[in-house]
C-alpha positions as CSV (number, residue, x, y, z in Angstrom):
1,M,-4.7,13.6,-18.6
2,T,-1.8,11.0,-18.9
3,T,2.1,12.0,-17.3
4,Q,4.5,9.2,-17.8
5,H,6.0,8.2,-14.4
6,N,9.2,6.0,-14.4
7,M,8.7,3.9,-11.6
8,G,9.2,0.8,-13.2
9,K,7.0,-2.2,-13.0
10,V,4.3,-1.4,-9.8
11,A,2.4,-4.2,-8.1
12,V,-0.8,-2.5,-6.4
13,L,-1.5,-5.5,-3.3
14,M,-5.2,-5.7,-2.9
15,G,-7.5,-8.2,-1.3
16,G,-5.7,-10.3,1.1
17,R,-6.8,-12.5,3.9
18,S,-8.2,-9.9,6.6
19,A,-11.7,-9.2,7.4
20,E,-11.2,-6.3,5.3
21,R,-10.9,-8.1,2.1
22,E,-13.9,-7.0,0.2
23,V,-12.8,-3.1,1.2
24,S,-9.4,-3.7,0.3
25,L,-10.5,-4.8,-3.5
26,M,-12.3,-1.5,-3.9
27,S,-9.3,0.5,-2.6
28,G,-6.7,-1.3,-4.9
29,A,-9.0,-0.9,-7.8
30,G,-9.2,2.8,-7.3
31,V,-5.4,3.1,-7.0
32,L,-4.8,0.7,-10.0
33,Q,-7.2,2.6,-12.3
34,A,-5.8,6.1,-11.2
35,L,-2.1,4.8,-11.2
36,Q,-2.6,3.8,-15.1
37,E,-4.0,6.8,-16.0
38,R,-0.9,8.9,-15.0
39,G,1.0,6.7,-17.0
40,V,2.3,4.1,-14.4
41,D,3.4,0.7,-15.4
42,A,0.7,-0.9,-12.8
43,H,-0.7,-4.3,-11.9
44,A,-3.0,-5.7,-9.1
45,F,-1.6,-8.0,-7.1
46,D,-3.3,-10.0,-4.5
47,P,-1.2,-11.8,-1.7
48,A,-4.0,-14.1,-0.8
49,E,-3.9,-15.8,-4.5
50,R,-0.4,-15.6,-5.0
51,D,2.8,-15.9,-3.5
52,L,5.0,-12.3,-2.3
53,A,7.9,-14.2,-4.0
54,E,6.5,-13.9,-7.5
55,L,7.1,-10.0,-7.0
56,K,10.9,-10.5,-7.4
57,R,10.8,-13.2,-9.8
58,E,8.2,-11.0,-12.2
59,G,10.6,-7.7,-12.0
60,F,8.4,-5.8,-10.0
61,S,10.4,-2.5,-8.6
62,C,7.9,-1.3,-5.8
63,C,4.5,-1.9,-4.3
64,F,1.4,0.4,-3.7
65,I,0.0,-1.4,-0.6
66,A,-3.7,-0.8,-0.8
67,L,-4.3,-3.8,1.7
68,H,-6.5,-3.1,5.1
69,G,-6.2,-5.1,8.3
70,R,-4.2,-7.9,9.2
71,F,-1.5,-9.5,7.0
72,G,-1.6,-5.7,5.0
73,E,-1.4,-3.1,7.7
74,D,0.3,-4.8,10.6
75,G,4.1,-5.0,9.6
76,T,3.6,-8.2,8.1
77,V,3.6,-7.5,4.4
78,Q,5.7,-4.8,5.3
79,G,8.4,-7.5,6.7
80,A,8.2,-9.9,3.4
81,L,8.8,-6.6,1.2
82,E,12.0,-5.8,3.2
83,L,13.4,-9.5,2.9
84,L,12.7,-9.2,-1.0
85,G,14.2,-5.8,-1.3
86,I,11.1,-4.2,-2.5
87,P,10.3,-0.6,-1.7
88,Y,6.5,-0.2,-0.6
89,T,4.1,2.5,0.6
90,G,3.4,3.7,4.0
91,S,4.6,3.0,7.0
92,G,7.7,0.4,8.3
93,V,7.2,-2.7,10.1
94,L,7.3,-1.3,13.2
95,A,5.2,1.6,13.2
96,S,2.6,-0.8,11.0
97,S,2.6,-3.0,13.5
98,V,2.6,-0.8,16.7
99,A,-0.4,1.3,14.8
100,M,-2.9,-1.7,14.4
101,D,-2.4,-2.6,17.9
102,K,-4.7,-0.1,19.3
103,V,-4.0,-0.9,23.0
104,M,0.0,-0.6,22.1
105,T,-1.0,2.7,19.9
106,K,-2.4,4.0,23.4
107,R,0.2,2.9,25.7
108,I,2.7,5.0,23.6
109,W,0.3,8.1,22.9
110,S,-0.4,8.3,27.0
111,A,3.8,8.1,27.5
112,V,3.9,11.2,25.9
113,G,1.1,13.0,27.1
114,L,-1.0,12.7,24.1
115,P,-4.6,12.7,25.2
116,T,-6.8,9.5,24.3
117,P,-10.1,7.7,25.9
118,G,-9.5,5.7,28.8
119,W,-9.2,2.0,28.4
120,R,-8.7,-1.7,29.8
121,Q,-7.3,-4.3,27.9
122,V,-9.9,-7.8,28.7
123,S,-9.2,-11.3,28.3
124,N,-13.1,-12.5,29.3
125,A,-16.3,-11.0,29.9
126,A,-16.0,-10.9,33.5
127,E,-13.0,-8.3,33.0
128,T,-15.3,-6.4,30.2
129,R,-18.0,-6.1,33.3
130,E,-15.3,-4.8,35.3
131,A,-14.1,-2.2,32.8
132,F,-17.7,-1.3,32.5
133,A,-17.8,-0.3,36.0
134,A,-14.5,1.6,35.9
135,L,-15.2,3.3,32.6
136,G,-18.7,4.1,32.9
137,S,-21.4,4.2,30.1
138,P,-21.6,4.0,27.4
139,M,-18.4,2.0,26.5
140,I,-16.8,0.7,23.2
141,V,-15.8,-2.9,23.4
142,K,-13.3,-3.9,19.8
143,P,-10.9,-6.0,19.0
144,A,-7.5,-4.3,19.5
145,R,-6.5,-5.7,16.0
146,E,-9.1,-4.9,13.5
147,G,-10.2,-2.1,11.8
148,S,-13.2,-0.5,9.5
149,T,-15.5,-1.0,13.4
150,I,-15.5,-4.7,12.7
151,G,-16.3,-6.7,16.0
152,L,-17.0,-3.4,17.9
153,T,-20.0,-2.8,20.1
154,K,-21.3,0.2,22.0
155,V,-22.3,-1.0,25.6
156,V,-24.6,1.1,27.4
157,D,-25.6,-1.9,30.3
158,A,-23.5,-4.4,32.1
159,A,-25.7,-6.8,30.8
160,E,-24.8,-6.6,27.3
161,C,-20.6,-7.0,28.5
162,E,-20.9,-10.6,27.9
163,E,-22.2,-10.4,24.1
164,A,-19.8,-7.5,23.2
165,Y,-17.1,-9.2,24.7
166,R,-17.7,-12.5,22.7
167,L,-18.3,-10.7,19.2
168,A,-15.1,-8.5,19.6
169,A,-13.1,-12.0,20.4
170,Q,-14.3,-13.8,17.6
171,H,-11.9,-11.3,15.9
172,D,-8.9,-10.7,18.0
173,P,-8.2,-12.5,21.4
174,L,-7.0,-9.0,22.4
175,V,-9.9,-7.2,23.2
176,L,-10.0,-3.7,24.2
177,C,-12.6,-1.6,26.5
178,E,-12.8,2.1,25.4
179,Q,-14.8,5.3,27.3
180,F,-16.9,6.8,24.9
181,I,-16.5,10.2,24.1
182,A,-19.7,12.1,23.0
183,G,-19.3,14.6,21.0
184,D,-18.2,15.7,17.2
185,E,-16.2,12.9,15.4
186,V,-13.7,13.7,13.3
187,T,-10.6,12.6,10.9
188,C,-7.7,14.0,10.0
189,P,-5.0,12.5,7.2
190,V,-1.6,13.1,7.1
191,L,0.7,13.3,3.8
192,G,4.8,13.0,3.8
193,T,7.3,11.8,6.3
194,G,9.5,13.5,9.0
195,D,9.7,17.4,8.5
196,V,7.9,17.5,5.3
197,A,4.9,15.8,6.7
198,R,1.6,17.9,6.8
199,A,-1.9,17.0,8.1
200,L,-4.9,17.6,5.6
201,P,-8.0,19.3,6.1
202,V,-10.1,17.8,9.0
203,I,-13.2,16.0,8.0
204,R,-16.4,16.2,10.3
205,I,-18.5,12.6,10.0
206,V,-22.2,13.1,10.9
207,A,-23.5,9.6,10.4
208,P,-27.0,8.4,11.0
209,D,-28.3,8.3,14.8
210,G,-24.0,8.6,15.4
211,N,-23.6,4.9,13.6
212,Y,-20.8,5.3,12.0
213,D,-20.4,1.4,11.4
214,Y,-19.3,-0.9,8.8
215,Q,-22.2,-0.2,6.4
216,N,-22.3,3.4,6.8
217,K,-18.5,3.9,6.3
218,Y,-18.6,1.9,2.7
219,F,-22.1,1.2,1.3
220,T,-24.4,3.7,2.1
221,D,-24.7,7.8,1.3
222,D,-26.4,8.5,4.5
223,T,-23.1,9.6,6.3
224,K,-22.3,13.2,5.5
225,Y,-19.1,14.0,5.4
226,L,-17.8,17.8,6.3
227,V,-15.1,19.5,4.6
228,P,-14.6,22.2,5.1
229,C,-15.2,20.7,8.5
230,G,-17.1,23.7,10.1
231,L,-15.4,23.5,13.7
232,P,-15.0,26.6,16.0
233,E,-12.1,29.0,15.2
234,G,-8.4,27.2,16.4
235,E,-10.3,23.6,16.5
236,E,-8.8,22.1,13.0
237,V,-5.5,23.7,13.4
238,R,-5.3,22.3,17.0
239,I,-6.2,18.8,15.7
240,Q,-4.1,18.9,12.7
241,A,-1.3,19.6,15.1
242,L,-2.2,16.5,17.2
243,V,-2.7,14.3,14.6
244,L,0.9,15.2,13.2
245,E,2.6,14.5,16.5
246,A,0.7,11.4,17.0
247,F,1.8,10.5,13.6
248,K,5.2,11.3,14.2
249,T,5.2,9.2,17.7
250,L,4.7,6.0,16.3
251,G,7.2,6.6,13.8
252,C,4.9,6.6,10.7
253,R,5.6,7.6,7.1
254,G,4.4,8.1,4.1
255,W,0.8,8.9,5.0
256,A,-2.0,7.6,7.5
257,R,-5.1,8.9,9.0
258,A,-6.1,9.7,12.6
259,D,-9.4,9.2,13.9
260,V,-10.1,11.9,17.0
261,M,-13.5,12.3,19.2
262,I,-14.3,15.8,20.4
263,D,-15.8,15.9,23.6
264,A,-18.9,18.0,23.4
265,T,-18.8,19.6,26.5
266,T,-14.7,20.5,27.0
267,R,-13.9,20.6,23.6
268,K,-11.1,18.4,24.1
269,P,-9.7,16.4,21.5
270,Y,-9.4,12.5,22.1
271,L,-7.2,10.3,19.4
272,L,-8.8,7.1,19.0
273,E,-6.3,5.5,16.1
274,I,-4.2,5.8,13.3
275,N,-4.5,3.8,10.0
276,T,-1.4,3.4,8.0
277,S,-2.8,2.2,5.0
278,P,-6.5,4.1,4.7
279,G,-9.0,3.4,2.5
280,M,-9.0,4.6,-1.4
281,T,-12.3,3.8,-2.0
282,G,-15.3,6.2,-3.4
283,H,-16.5,7.0,0.0
284,S,-13.1,7.1,1.4
285,L,-11.9,10.0,3.8
286,V,-8.4,10.6,2.8
287,P,-9.0,11.1,-0.9
288,M,-11.8,13.3,0.0
289,S,-9.3,15.6,2.5
290,A,-7.0,15.5,-0.6
291,R,-9.3,17.0,-2.8
292,A,-10.3,19.6,-0.5
293,A,-6.5,20.8,-0.3
294,G,-6.6,20.9,-4.1
295,I,-4.7,17.4,-4.7
296,P,-7.2,15.2,-7.1
297,Y,-7.5,11.3,-6.3
298,P,-4.8,10.3,-9.3
299,D,-2.1,12.5,-8.0
300,L,-2.8,11.5,-4.5
301,C,-1.8,8.4,-5.7
302,V,1.1,9.4,-7.3
303,Q,2.1,11.4,-4.4
304,V,2.3,8.4,-1.7
305,L,3.8,5.9,-4.5
306,A,6.6,8.3,-5.2
307,A,7.4,7.8,-1.1
308,A,7.7,4.3,-1.6
309,T,10.9,3.1,0.5
310,L,12.6,0.1,2.9
311,D,13.1,0.9,6.5
312,N,16.9,0.7,5.6
313,A,16.7,2.5,2.6
């Protein structure tokens, strides 16, 4: 099915220079094909290989950001597009920057009373051991500004703290230690902005041995994604409301996806992080949730693109 969409010449920004380049290329390829199928004049554009100023010179009217991680999801490319005056998908400069920084995200959520696991920001192995003593076992150690579980370690013994810190610090000098919440792992996308933003169906993630790592996220079929999520009655609605509040609190717009852990004992949900440029690969969760809500992948891409804007538009 081809529907003509008059959105001008559209750049699908993909690839980039982050540790998630490989995933971004897969996301971008899917988005590009979907937009072209719907009659959009869409073209691939890799900021790692081309100067963003070429967007203006070549007459692009807006950008679909399919970049993940640094230089794509952290406010930097958004700021460049603001200067060029080219509307783009997803959150603006400030929300993108804050959401990419898990420590800043937690500070803001905590300030308004939204639940997030206990945490410590650390700058060396000794502080990591102190965090382990304070937060308890198991503890998650991860870079504060990376995605896709890159550089993440689940620490169960104090002897593992030094190596966990070293691995995380390879990716970011800012390292986050976080209390581990044992229970159901779920994710919930949001589509839209402001009063019309809505949470899509919750997905429950069941990974092999509970290990939802980079490999199990993108390159194996062993992880189970349950939608409908099969949670006890009322829990899905509560999580959707929590995620929507988390999205609005950070000033996000367009679309995003929040990750949540539900404590197995208390059934209390805890916000982990929010992704403002979610994956759009064959394994990705936003398209899966959208499909459950009756939105096919190409329509999802067009909806996200149609909301492209500038901070001061």
